[in-house]
N, C-alpha and C positions, 0 to 999 in steps of 0.2 A: 226727531229722534234719529240719532244717522243709524244708513241698513248695515247691516247686519251680514255680517260679511261669510258663507257661510266655510264649514271645518275644509272641506272636500279642494280649496279657494284656495286656503292657507297652505294646505300643506300640499299641491300644487305649485304654488309659487317658491314654497321654501324647496321642494326639491328642485327646481328648476336652478334655484339661486349655489346649492351643492352640488350641482352640476357641471356650472361655470368653474367653481370654488375647487371642486378635484380633477374639473381640467386641466386648472391652471396649476395647480400642485403636484401633478402627478407628469407635465412638462416642461417644469419649474427642476424638479432633482434629477429628471433625466436629465436634463441638458446640465447640470451641477454632476452630477455624475461620470458624465462622457469627458470633460476637462480637467484630469486629474493632474496632467504637466503643469499649466497652471496654479492652480491651487498649491500644487507644490512647492513654487516658488514663496508661500504667504507660510504655509505650514510645514513643508519639510515631507519627510516619506509618511506622514502618519496620511497623506495627502488619495496617496493606495485604498488607506482601508477605508477612511471617508466615503471615497467614492463607492465604493460596493454597497458602502451603505444605502450611499442615496438612492442607488440601483433598485435595492428594496423597497426605499420608500417609495419611487415612484408606480414599484411592480402593484403596491398594496393600496397605492390612490388610481390605481388603473382599474385594480376590483372592484372600490368600490364606485365608482363609477359610473361601471355597467350594470352596478345594481341599482343603480339609483336612476340607469335609463329604462330598465327592466322596469319600475314602479311610478314612474312614466307612465304606462298601457294603463295602469289602476287609476293615477291621479293628474290627467291630462291638466294641461290650463286651458281654459273655456278656451272656445275662439278655435284652437292648434292641436284638434281633432281628427284632424282629418289621414286619412290612412293609404297607402301608398294604391291597393288595389284591394279590388271589395272578395276576391278569394284572396286569403293567405299563402294560402300553398304559390303563389305566383310569385312576389318579392321573394318569399322561402328558397324555390327556385332557382331564383338569382340570384341570393347571397348564396348558394352556393355553387353553383357554377362560377360565382367569382374567386370564392375561398379554396377553392378546388389550388390550382396553380398557383396564388399568394404561400398558400400553409407551406406546397412544397418547397418556393422559394425560400420563404422561414427558415423553415428545417435544415434545408441543406446549409445555410448560411450560419446558421445555428451550431451544426455539427463541427463546420470549416474554423470558425473562430470559439470553435471551445469554452472553456472558464470566463477568457475576455468578454464571453456575452453578457453574464452579468457580475464579475470581478474583474476589472481594470488591475494590470500587473507592468507593471517596470520592464519584466523579460521577455512578454509579447514582443514579434516579430510579427512585419504585416501577413496577414491572412494568404492564404493558397483555394486552390479551389473554386466558386463561386465567385469570390472577390476579384478575381484576373476580370471577371468579366463589367460588374458592375462594383462600383463602392459602396451601398449601400443597402445590399440585400435582405439583411434583418429588419430595414422599415419599411422597406417595399410590399415584403409580406405581410409586420405587424401592422402599422398605420390603420389599412383598408379596413383591417378586421370593426374598426366604430362603424362605420360604415354598413361591412356584414348583416353585426348584431342590431342595428337597428331597423335593419331590410325585414328582418326574423321578424323585428319586433311590430313591422305593418305600421310606423308612423312615419309620417311625410315630414314631418314638423324634426322629425329625428336624424331621419336621414341626411335632410338639407340642411340641418345643424353641422353631423360628423366629416359631410363634404366639405364644410367652409373646414370648420377646425384641420382637418389633415392638407385641405391645398395649405392654409397658412403656418401649418409647423413644419411641412416636412424644410421648407428654405431655413428657417430660421434653426431647427437644429441639427441641421445637415452645414449650415456657417458655423456652429459652433462647434461641433463635433470636429469639423475638419482645422479650424483655428489651433486645436489641440492636439489632433494629430501631425500637423507642421511640426509646432513645437516641438513632440515627440522623435518622428523617425528623420526631420529636418530635409531636403535634398531628394533621397529617398520618396519621401512620400508626393512631393512636389513631381516627381516625374512618373510615379503612379498613378497621379489625379491626371496628368496630360493623357497621357493613353489609355486613360479607362475611363469608364463611361459612370456615372452617378447613379442613376437610378435605370437607366439603359445601357446595352453594351454599344462599344461606337462600331461603326463598321467600318 
């Protein structure tokens, strides 16, 4: 007789599968939303509305992903239950210390990008403000938040998973986003890229 798998184990593995699915969907739709100029070649001007919708899909999937990560606290995969620290206040404090400067960078990036943050537009010009110093302040401020959230959850596995996802996602998203920005702004963006750091200011 085959052993009966506890329902909690089934839920844990199902949740982990969903974490991976929503991670992929969130970044997939974000990348699609960041390439309106390339999409315009295929579908015309409606590409800009499509990319606005894709950006919304990405935000929804990211929200669901956070919920799935929280569920991990109650339904972890057996053997992957190691915590970051016996005192949960320690990783929370560490997360807050990281979150403060990153949130400031994110908010400034959103302010300087304006409506382009959620709604790519043909009329948008190259941004000023913080974008004079780094090309991707919103990514710098936003992506590491998944690591911060997992620190709050005090899960060593989720922290490791989030670090891996962030390290992989950064160059992929930047590659496709800048590929489209070069198509949109041409030589102006190429010159801007030469003088401006990607995620750290150039000295």
